[in-house]
Structures are given as structure tokens and as C-alpha cells.
C-alpha positions in Angstrom: 115.1 107.4 100.5 114.1 110.9 101.8 115.7 112.6 98.8 114.0 110.2 96.4 110.6 110.8 97.8 111.1 114.5 97.4 111.8 114.1 93.7 108.1 113.8 93.1 107.5 117.1 94.8 109.9 119.3 92.7 108.2 122.6 91.7 107.8 123.8 88.2 110.6 126.1 87.0 108.3 129.0 86.5 108.1 129.9 90.2 108.9 133.6 90.5 110.9 135.1 93.3 110.4 138.5 94.9 107.5 139.6 92.6 104.8 141.2 94.7 102.1 141.0 91.9 99.3 138.6 92.6 98.7 135.9 89.9 95.0 136.3 90.5 95.1 139.9 89.2 94.2 138.3 85.8 92.0 135.3 86.1 92.5 134.4 82.5 96.3 134.4 82.6 97.7 131.5 80.6 100.1 129.6 82.7 100.9 126.6 80.5 100.0 125.2 77.1 99.4 121.4 76.9 98.8 119.6 73.6 98.2 123.1 72.0 95.6 124.1 74.5 96.1 127.0 77.0 95.6 126.4 80.7 94.6 129.5 82.7 94.9 130.5 86.3 91.2 130.1 86.7 91.2 126.5 85.5 93.9 125.7 88.1 92.5 127.6 91.0 88.7 127.2 90.4 86.7 128.3 93.4 89.5 127.8 95.9 89.7 130.4 98.7 93.2 131.4 97.9 93.6 133.8 100.8 92.5 131.2 103.3 95.1 128.7 101.8 97.8 131.4 102.0 96.9 132.1 105.6 96.9 128.4 106.5 100.3 127.7 105.0 101.7 130.8 106.6 100.5 129.5 110.0 101.3 125.8 109.7 104.8 126.4 108.2 105.7 129.4 110.4 106.4 131.7 107.4 107.4 135.2 108.5 105.4 138.3 107.7 108.1 139.7 105.4 107.4 137.0 102.9 104.6 138.4 100.6 101.3 136.6 100.0 102.2 136.7 96.3 105.2 134.4 96.8 103.1 131.9 98.8 100.3 132.1 96.2 102.8 131.2 93.4 103.9 128.1 95.4 100.3 127.0 95.7 99.3 127.7 92.1 102.3 126.1 90.5 102.2 123.0 92.7 98.5 122.6 91.6 99.5 123.4 88.0 102.2 120.6 87.9 99.6 118.1 89.2 97.1 119.3 86.7 99.4 119.0 83.8 100.7 115.6 84.8 97.2 114.3 85.4 96.0 115.6 82.1 98.8 113.8 80.2 98.4 110.6 82.3 94.8 110.4 81.1 96.1 110.3 77.5 98.6 107.6 78.5 95.8 105.6 80.2 93.8 105.7 76.9 96.8 104.3 75.1 97.2 101.6 77.7 93.4 100.9 77.5 93.1 101.0 81.3 89.5 100.5 82.4 88.5 100.7 86.0 85.3 98.6 86.0 82.2 99.0 88.2 83.1 96.0 90.4 86.4 97.7 91.4 84.6 101.0 92.0 82.0 99.4 94.2 84.8 97.8 96.3 86.7 101.1 96.6 83.6 103.1 97.6 82.4 100.5 100.0 85.7 100.9 101.8 85.4 104.6 101.9 81.8 104.4 103.2 82.9 102.2 106.0 85.8 104.5 107.0 83.4 107.4 106.9 81.0 105.6 109.3 78.2 105.3 106.8 76.3 102.0 106.8 76.5 99.8 103.6 72.7 100.1 103.1 72.5 103.8 103.9 72.5 105.3 100.4 70.9 108.6 101.6 73.5 109.0 104.3 76.3 108.4 101.8 74.8 111.0 99.4 74.7 113.5 102.2 78.2 112.7 103.3 79.6 113.1 99.7 77.7 116.3 99.2 78.8 117.9 102.4 82.4 116.8 102.2 83.1 117.1 98.5 80.3 119.2 97.1 79.5 116.4 94.6 76.7 114.0 93.8 77.4 110.3 94.4 77.7 109.6 90.7 80.0 112.6 90.1 82.2 111.5 93.0 82.4 107.9 91.8 83.6 109.1 88.4 86.1 111.5 89.9 87.5 108.6 91.9 87.5 106.3 88.8 89.6 109.0 87.1 92.0 109.2 90.0 92.6 105.4 90.0 93.0 105.3 86.2 95.7 108.0 86.3 97.5 106.3 89.1 97.5 102.9 87.3 98.9 104.7 84.2 101.7 106.1 86.3 102.4 102.6 87.7 102.6 101.1 84.2 104.9 103.9 82.9 107.2 103.6 85.9 107.6 99.8 85.3 105.8 98.7 88.5 103.3 96.6 86.6 106.0 94.7 84.6 107.2 95.0 81.1 104.9 96.6 78.5 104.4 94.8 75.1 106.3 96.5 72.3 103.0 97.3 70.5 101.7 99.5 73.3 101.9 103.1 71.8 103.2 104.9 74.9 106.2 107.3 74.4 107.3 107.3 78.1 108.2 104.1 79.8 111.0 103.1 82.2 111.6 99.4 82.9 111.8 98.1 86.5 113.2 94.8 87.7 115.2 93.4 90.5 117.5 90.4 89.6 119.4 88.0 91.9 122.6 89.8 90.8 121.1 93.1 92.0 120.4 91.5 95.4 124.0 90.2 95.7 125.5 93.5 94.6 123.4 95.5 97.1 124.3 93.0 99.9 128.0 93.4 99.2 127.7 97.2 99.2 125.9 97.2 102.5 127.3 94.1 104.1 128.4 96.0 107.3 124.8 96.7 108.3 123.5 93.2 108.0 123.9 92.1 111.6 121.6 90.1 113.9 120.1 93.0 115.9 118.6 92.2 119.3 116.9 94.1 122.1 115.7 96.8 119.7 114.3 99.7 121.6 112.3 101.8 119.2 109.1 103.7 118.1 107.6 103.6 114.6 105.7 106.1 112.5 103.4 104.9 109.7 101.5 106.9 107.2 98.7 104.9 105.4 96.9 105.8 102.3 94.9 103.6 99.8 96.8 102.6 96.6 94.2 104.4 94.6 94.9 107.7 96.3 95.3 110.5 93.7 98.8 111.7 92.7 98.0 115.2 94.0 96.9 113.9 97.3 99.9 111.6 97.7 102.2 114.6 96.9 100.5 116.7 99.6 101.0 113.9 102.1 104.7 113.4 101.2 105.2 117.1 101.4 103.7 117.2 104.9 105.9 114.2 105.9 109.3 115.4 104.4 109.0 119.1 103.7 112.1 121.0 104.8 111.7 122.6 108.2 108.0 121.8 108.6 107.6 118.1 107.7 107.2 115.4 110.3 110.6 113.7 109.5 112.8 116.8 109.7 111.1 118.0 112.8 111.7 114.7 114.6 115.2 114.8 113.2 115.7 118.1 115.0 114.5 116.7 118.3 110.8 117.2 118.4 108.6 114.4 119.7 106.6 112.4 117.2 103.4 113.6 118.8 104.3 117.3 118.4 105.9 116.9 114.9 102.7 115.4 113.4 100.4 118.4 114.1 100.5 119.8 110.6 100.0 116.4 109.0 97.0 115.8 111.2 95.6 119.3 110.2 96.1 118.4 106.5 94.3 115.1 106.8 91.4 116.6 108.8 91.0 119.7 106.6 91.9 118.5 103.1 89.2 115.8 102.7 91.6 112.9 102.2 89.7 109.6 102.1 91.2 106.6 103.8 94.3 108.4 105.0 95.7 108.0 108.5 98.9 107.8 110.5 100.0 105.8 113.5 102.6 106.3 116.1 103.6 103.2 118.1 104.4 103.2 121.7 108.0 102.8 122.6 108.7 99.1 122.8 111.4 96.4 122.5 111.8 93.7 119.9 113.9 90.8 121.0 115.2 90.3 117.4 114.1 90.4 113.7 111.5 87.6 114.3 109.2 90.3 115.8 109.6 92.7 112.8 108.7 92.7 109.2 111.6 92.8 106.7 111.2 96.5 105.8 111.0 97.6 109.4 114.1 95.5 110.3 115.9 97.1 107.3 115.1 100.5 108.7 116.3 99.5 112.1 119.6 98.5 110.6 120.0 101.8 108.8 120.5 103.5 112.2 123.7 103.2 114.3 123.5 100.8 117.2 123.5 103.8 119.6 120.3 105.1 118.1 118.9 107.6 115.7 116.3 108.1 113.0 116.0 105.6 110.2 115.7 106.2 106.5 112.1 106.3 105.2 110.7 103.0 104.1 107.9 102.1 101.8 105.7 99.0 102.0 102.1 97.8 101.3 99.6 96.4 103.8 96.0 95.2 103.8 93.4 96.7 106.1 90.7 94.6 107.7 88.5 94.9 104.5 91.3 93.7 102.3 92.0 97.1 100.8 95.6 97.5 99.7 97.3 100.4 101.5 100.6 102.1 100.7 102.6 102.8 103.8 105.5 105.3 104.3 107.3 104.7 107.5 110.3 105.4 109.6 111.6 104.2 113.0 113.1 106.1 115.9 115.7 103.7 117.4 116.9 104.5 121.0 119.3 101.5 121.2 119.9 98.0 119.9 122.5 95.3 120.5 124.3 93.9 117.4 125.4 90.3 117.1 126.9 88.2 114.4 126.9 89.0 110.7 123.9 87.9 108.6 124.2 85.5 105.8 123.1 86.6 102.3 120.9 83.4 102.0 118.8 84.5 104.9 115.2 84.9 103.5 114.5 88.1 105.6 117.7 89.7 104.3 116.8 89.0 100.7 113.2 90.2 101.2 114.5 93.4 102.7 117.0 93.9 100.0 114.4 93.3 97.3 112.0 95.8 98.9 114.6 98.5 99.2 115.8 98.1 95.6 112.3 98.0 94.2 111.1 101.0 96.0 114.2 103.0 95.2 114.0 102.2 91.5 110.2 102.8 91.4 110.6 106.3 93.0 113.4 107.1 90.5 111.3 105.9 87.6 108.2 107.8 88.9 110.3 111.0 89.0 111.5 110.4 85.5 108.0 109.8 84.2 106.8 113.1 85.8 109.8 115.0 84.3 109.1 113.5 80.8 105.4 114.3 80.9 106.1 117.9 82.0 108.5 118.3 79.0 105.4 118.1 76.8 103.9 121.3 78.4 105.0 124.7 77.1 105.4 127.0 80.1 104.5 130.6 79.6 107.4 132.9 80.8 106.5 135.1 83.8 107.1 138.3 81.8 104.5 137.3 79.3 101.7 136.8 81.8 98.9 139.3 81.3 98.0 141.6 84.1 
């Protein structure tokens, strides 16, 4: 699961190594051509304080001084470039799919954001001040930006098969089917039969990262990077022996500083579950992915509703200290089938999502490093 999540974070192939020249030496450098139109450095970077971002990354990731700023800058710019290109092409796919995010949906989304921001539902002036201070936008501009984010995300879900089969007449050129059949469940069960035990006295802690389903692709990739990034992410740091509290410091900084609406994480207290009746199917499946003697589970994905009925995506893992295994589980057990279905669906969706991203990026013509103007 960890490897699959990271597929969505693969950098563009243009990343240069060992070149000390700053990309920003030429603000009009063409980095990529999409649908015949050149995309420049300035379009990608805008008014970002690049040096501050470089310094922040150097500090939070513990990058040594012998790594030049230019290398870190390229990582930042081309990560942003990939998101820009994919988002641009997703907008075209959303047009083909005739995706329309209506005002009723937007009112619901923004009402949830206002509540999470601590702004009263009838305090329009307070909301306007909040949006201006936090995002530098008017209320109407922010609403349209969020509408675009949601529209792109819906297009990605459709193209990756998560919204079901598309009619043949829909003129998209990138689509990957996604389904989970009873035969798939049986095959997965047989392949993983050894782990389907009745686990009892489960001593564990759980980490959960929550973000709204309408979170932009760029924001989600930032969050997954902070969660799984090699050496600096929450997961690898806990894997190496750090406490959950210590390992989440960079993620907390990202959420606090990057203006990520509706994003939060939770770390449970260490507790014991007597058996699977006290755990949801996905969490129980994660518990079973760890040896009975303890360890860190695979990453799991699920959806939950908050108190306002807003659908949240959740990425989670459990730290198991011990458990006691009993008799083998039967395939007909509803919790076993639900867990199997969730695992297969999430795995295939992540695979399809990576395929969609790769196919969209093929439509962009990258400008070789040696041809960039200086």
C-alpha cells in the first residue's frame, strides 16, 4: 500500500542533478508545452517566496548544507509543474465529462469550511476577512477556486474508474475500469488465507490523517508526501523507532503553514480491543497485516463522515504491540469480505490513479534542460 500511494508522487523526468544554476535566473523559461501552449517558470512559481520554501524544506527534511539550493528549487518547481500540468488537462477532461459542481454543493462545502475555521454561519464579514487573510482572495474568487478543485478531483475519480463504468459515447481518451467481483474476493482470500485469524486482545495505537474528499490533487500529494516521504515522512520515521508524537512534527507544520482547509490528523491512545467486534473492517485488516508479536501495519484507506456529514478521506496505519491469534476465519464472514473488498478497491484505485496521471503527463512536451534559456 505504501508503494502504491507513492506512485502518485513520482517527480517529472526533467529533474536535473548537480546543476548549480537557479531556474529562476530566467523567469520566462519555458518548462513544458501543453496543448501547444508554453508554460513558463513564472506561471508555475507565481509570487511564491522560493527562498523561504527552500529554507523550510532544508530544515524540516534535515537536508545537508552541501546540497545546493538549486537542487531543492528544482524539486519544488517540478513537483508544482506536474500538478499544474495534470490539473490543466483534468479541466479539459471535466469539460468532456460535463461535470458541473452546482451552487448547492458549493454552499455545503464552504459551510463546512467556515465551521472548521470558527466563523459563524451568519458572519459574512468575518468569513470575508478570514479568506482574505488566509488565501489573499475575495469570497467569490475563493469559491470559484474551490469549485475548480472539486471539478478536477471528480474528473480524476471518473477516469480512474471510481465512479463506475463510463458510457461509450463519453469522449475521454483516458479511462481505466475499476470493479471488484466475488471471484476477486475469493482469489484474494485464498492468497492471504494465513492472515485471516480471529485476533483477540489487540494492543495497539492508530494514526489517522483526515482530509475532505474535495481536497485538491496538489494538496493531497503534499499530505501523502509528508506521510510517506523517504526518511522524513511520518510512516518511515515511526518504522525506524520514533514515537508517533515526534514523527508527526513536519506534518503538523505543513498543515499549519500551507493553508490546508479541513485537514487534520489524530493519534489514538494505546488501547486494547478484545476482538474484531471493536474495530472497523479496514482497521482490523491492518491489524492482521502485522505479525502477532507486533509491528507497523500497511497503510489503509477509508472514508468517514464528520459531524456535519462531510465525507472525509482517511489514510491510516496502526502500531500493534501484541495480539493473540485464534482460529482461522471463514471466507463467508461479512467483516472478512468487507475488508477484502476495501483492500482490493483501494489498491486498484491507486493503481488506476497513477496510470491516469502518467497518461495525462504524456500529453505534455517537456523542454530538455539544456534548452532552457538563462
